[in-house]
MARZABA-298777 format. One record per residue (C-alpha): z, y, x; residue in one letter. Coordinates in pm, whole numbers, plus 50000, padded with zeros to 5 digits. Example, Ala and Ser with C-alpha at 12.3 -4.5 7.8 and 13.67 -1.06 7.14 Angstrom:
<recs>
507804955051230a;507144989451367s;
</recs>
This chain:
<recs>
500084999549995x;499095034650131x;501545062250102x;500125095749956x;500225111250296x;498145081750443x;495785085150148x;495295122850230x;494325114050586x;492155085450509x;490325104650236x;489695132950494x;491165158850274x;491225194950393x;494655199850253x;497215215850491x;500555196850511x;503595218750506x;506835226750327x;509285253750235x;512875256850138x;516035275050213x;515235299650505x;516445285750832x;515945298451182x;515325280051508x;515715289051859x;512605286752086x;512945260652367x;511335260552703x;509325229852646x;507385243552350x;503775248252450x;502015278152302x;499355274852038x;496225295752110x;494865315251817x;491415331551848x;490345362651656x;486595363151644x;483485368151435x;481945340751220x;479035336650982x;479915328150621x;477395318950345x;478195335650022x;475875332049725x;473185319249938x;473275349250175x;474615349750543x;477645374450582x;479195382850910x;483035383550876x;486095377851093x;488535349251121x;491785336551294x;491365300151416x;492755277051658x;490535262151934x;489755231351726x;488515253251445x;491635251851220x;492195283451032x;495565297251088x;498695275751184x;501005249351038x;504365245251208x;506665215851175x;510405216851131x;512285233651392x;509175247051568x;509255282951681x;506245304851667x;504955305052015x;501345317952016x;498875332652257x;496715355652039x;493345362752188x;491185390352048x;487345380252091x;486215409251877x;484285438552007x;486975461251855x;490765462451893x;492915447651618x;496525444051503x;497765411251338x;500795411051100x;502805378051033x;503095384150665x;506405368950532x;507945362950868x;511085381750979x;510715383551358x;512485408651582x;510815441751547x;508795440051872x;507205405951747x;506135418251396x;502635427751528x;502835462251357x;505085483551569x;505335519351432x;504995547651673x;503565525351947x;500195512052052x;500435477851898x;496755470951899x;495315442552096x;492355454852289x;488925436652276x;489075407652508x;492845409852558x;495595384452462x;499275388452361x;502115362852350x;504365361052037x;507545340352051x;510165340851776x;512125318051544x;510235311451224x;511085314950855x;509995283050646x;507555287250361x;504085296850252x;503145327750455x;499925341750609x;498605364250888x;496145393350855x;494875423751016x;496885455550986x;494165478851139x;491715498650939x;489675478350689x;489365446950892x;491315426650637x;488395432850391x;486195414250647x;488335383750589x;490465387750908x;493325366850762x;494575330250769x;497395309350629x;500745304450817x;502735275550686x;506235265150814x;507845232350707x;511435222750661x;512875188850748x;513225179550384x;509735187350300x;508315170350612x;510035137250484x;508605141350132x;505585119350056x;503585146649870x;499975157949935x;499925196050014x;496915217649963x;496775253350104x;494335278049931x;493665313550062x;492025335549800x;489935366149887x;487705391549738x;484365397949901x;481605424349917x;478455425450115x;478935462050167x;480545478950461x;484245484450353x;484115519150500x;481175528150268x;483165514549970x;486155536650063x;484005566950117x;482335562049783x;485715561849618x;486785593049798x;483735611149675x;484785603249317x;482395573349261x;483345548249003x;483045511849079x;480225507248832x;478235535149009x;478445518449348x;474985508249461x;474715470849549x;477575459549354x;477285429449126x;477095435348749x;478875418948455x;482355431048513x;484425439348211x;487085457348431x;488455491248328x;486645521148475x;488245545648706x;490135575748563x;488745608348718x;491065637448710x;494195618148717x;496885640548852x;499945631649069x;502125625648771x;499855598248630x;501095580148330x;504845582148251x;507005551948197x;507245540347824x;503965559047751x;503485563147371x;500705542747181x;497395557947249x;498025566347616x;495265558747850x;494995521647956x;495895514148321x;493035513548562x;493255478848714x;490425476648958x;488785504349157x;486255482349346x;483635457949208x;483155427649430x;480145405449492x;482195373949495x;485675359249491x;486595331749742x;489015302649775x;489135289650128x;485875309650195x;483985293449909x;482745304449568x;482445284149248x;478765279949323x;479885255449593x;483655250549560x;485855230749791x;486315195549633x;489645181049748x;490245143049733x;493515134649545x;495155102149432x;495255091049069x;498775096448957x;499595114449283x;501775144849322x;500325175549488x;501895207349609x;499575238349590x;500245265749829x;498215295149699x;498035326949901x;496555357849735x;494855371850049x;492575395349850x;492475430849955x;492755447749603x;492505419349345x;495265403949144x;494635369848994x;495545346948713x;495905310248841x;494635285748574x;495525249948628x;493245240048331x;494265204948211x;497175201148458x;500785210548406x;502365228548699x;505785237048814x;506305267649040x;508975260049292x;508655290249529x;507375325049551x;506555343049882x;507995313350067x;511395314049893x;512555287849646x;513135295249280x;514475276448983x;511425257048856x;509135273348616x;506765252548400x;503265262848286x;499435262148329x;498715298248388x;500515321848634x;499755356848749x;499975367949113x;499575402049267x;497905409549600x;499695394249903x;501965371849686x;502185334549724x;502905306649474x;503845270549552x;503065249449246x;503625211849203x;501245193448988x;500985156448902x;497545140748861x;496845118648550x;496495081848629x;492965080248505x;490085091848728x;488865127448688x;488095161148839x;490385190248772x;489285225048850x;492025250748945x;490715285448882x;491745320448993x;490385348848769x;490685385048860x;492685406248621x;490635429548398x;487475410648498x;485555379048428x;485005372048797x;486745341648932x;486925314649212x;488655282349245x;488625247249379x;488505211449241x;491005182849261x;489025151149232x;490055114249237x;487745088949400x;484535084849217x;485085112348975x;482125133148859x;482495169148939x;480925193948706x;479805228948774x;482185257348671x;480645290848614x;481845319448843x;482115341648531x;484615333448258x;483675339847892x;486675362947836x;487975390948041x;491405382848200x;494355406248086x;496455425748342x;498895406648558x;502145417748414x;505745411848481x;506325384348231x;506555358048510x;508555380648733x;511175385648462x;511705347248439x;512045340148814x;515445331148945x;516165326849314x;517595293449426x;519305311649723x;520015347749600x;521565376349787x;525335375149795x;527085395649536x;528105430049673x;527535466749572x;524865488149714x;525795508450022x;522815532149981x;520175537249698x;516655551149772x;514535563649474x;510905566949538x;507785574949321x;504365560649371x;501985589049325x;498245594049343x;495105613049252x;492165590849153x;489675618949141x;490335625349505x;491335588649582x;494635599649739x;497475574749715x;500925583649819x;504745580649810x;506665610049660x;503255629549709x;503485623750064x;500835603950262x;501275585250586x;501875609450877x;503765633550645x;505845606250498x;509555606550445x;511215573950585x;513925555350407x;516925555250643x;519385526950657x;522095513750874x;522635478751014x;524715458950771x;524095479150458x;523105465050125x;520055486050042x;518615491749694x;515225507749644x;514165519049294x;510425521449278x;508825542048992x;505025539648959x;503715572548805x;500055564448859x;497415548348649x;497105518048881x;499395488748962x;500695486949316x;501985455949507x;504675468449732x;505475451050062x;508235455050302x;507955441750673x;510665422850850x;512765415850537x;512805396650209x;514355413849917x;515565403749571x;514115417549256x;517125430549068x;515705451848795x;512615458548585x;512305489148366x;516075495648361x;516905458548265x;519115441848538x;518325407048653x;518935382248932x;515315376849018x;513235361049292x;513705367749656x;510345377849801x;508545401550031x;505895416349786x;506545428549428x;504145442649171x;504995476549031x;502675480548720x;501525514848598x;504355534648449x;506995508248542x;510155509948754x;511125480248970x;514305478049162x;514785456849475x;517755448649707x;517955437650061x;520455434950343x;519635456150655x;519865428350907x;516785433251124x;516835465751334x;513555483851363x;511105508051196x;509465487150931x;506425494750731x;506905496450350x;503545500250169x;501195491949888x;499315459749981x;496105471749812x;494315476550133x;492475508750024x;495615524949882x;497465517750200x;494585530850416x;494555564850253x;498265570150257x;500525548750019x;502885538150293x;506355548850450x;508895532450677x;512405517850650x;514155531350963x;517415518951107x;519705547151221x;522295542151495x;
</recs>
């Protein structure tokens, strides 16, 4: 009898094997040999066209990295691009000098140069991506999976999926078009057929207030129209088909590596159980459809039926009919084509799932030592996104002291949702629109238009840490600040 793990190997599945659980930290040892990661160009075929993009791979071609229990992150990162770059280890909580993004210093890795990283890892489903300019839109991203001992012993097939949004256009041209007041539907070269909401020219810095009355303008969900959406670099025109065992148990590690797009994950005929978000365990949530904002991760267990079959798992963009996905298929199953456009436009990704999440290992109960209140602000007509009407360079840092319990209340005054990400820490969601909760521990939280979300974290990692919207274009034009430790 084969174990499921042997089945995965014998079936040549492309699934990544990993795990997550309670955050633990390991000390690097002298005998650990470094892994080499290469940043380079590659050619991807999208919709029958060749597209030059970037990637992060090991020498054997594996995208990103999977680390076993107790293994530190010892990596030699070599930049083979013609341009400099910065890579951020999203979801990890290393010492400040190892984060990749070091505020106020030249953190870039020059073309042809290498840099050594060495720190204790945080288990879970995480990822790595460029933090320089618009390189992330050129798919400069990869998974980063860290196992725990318990998960390494579990006989479960694991599948890692990295979602992305893709355009054939130069990302700089897309951003410049938005700055000139162009709407996504006016962008030349963009695909047609989207039912997303149009941009809102003339929106002022106050945007839409919380609890807006009926009849107020609808939120603007998407400001860029993409040519395709990808799951592990593939569209639904030619999806990844992953061999699974009849009656087998599968853990899906889904990473939303898109630059601006939130998705609804649709398991189709399969029942799923979310067991972790952003690499942190939660009390199980059952369902077949789950929303996820940009940069968030979901770990979902599914059990395959005992009869043979093919089971598409889809990711549809909010406010749009565009989607991507992959197929779980038992041996001999017939795989039918799934259209890359859904029949119905997906609704906004809201906070209904977030409100149900409960951390398995929450923060310890204690009062806040300091509370910061910030407003997410913007002007769509000028395509300026900011915090408290201050863009990067003129920003006002959030100051903390080592050992403090920090609460940040985030009020979104704009017409767009913003996924807010904090480097170097994981926080707990403790309030949504004034309602207190003991929510999930995570590193990226969605703040919908007109909403207020409160988060709490312990100031336990000294440095100057970026805190920003993870919509790449919003961050690039200014919606970012810092959390700075004072002496």
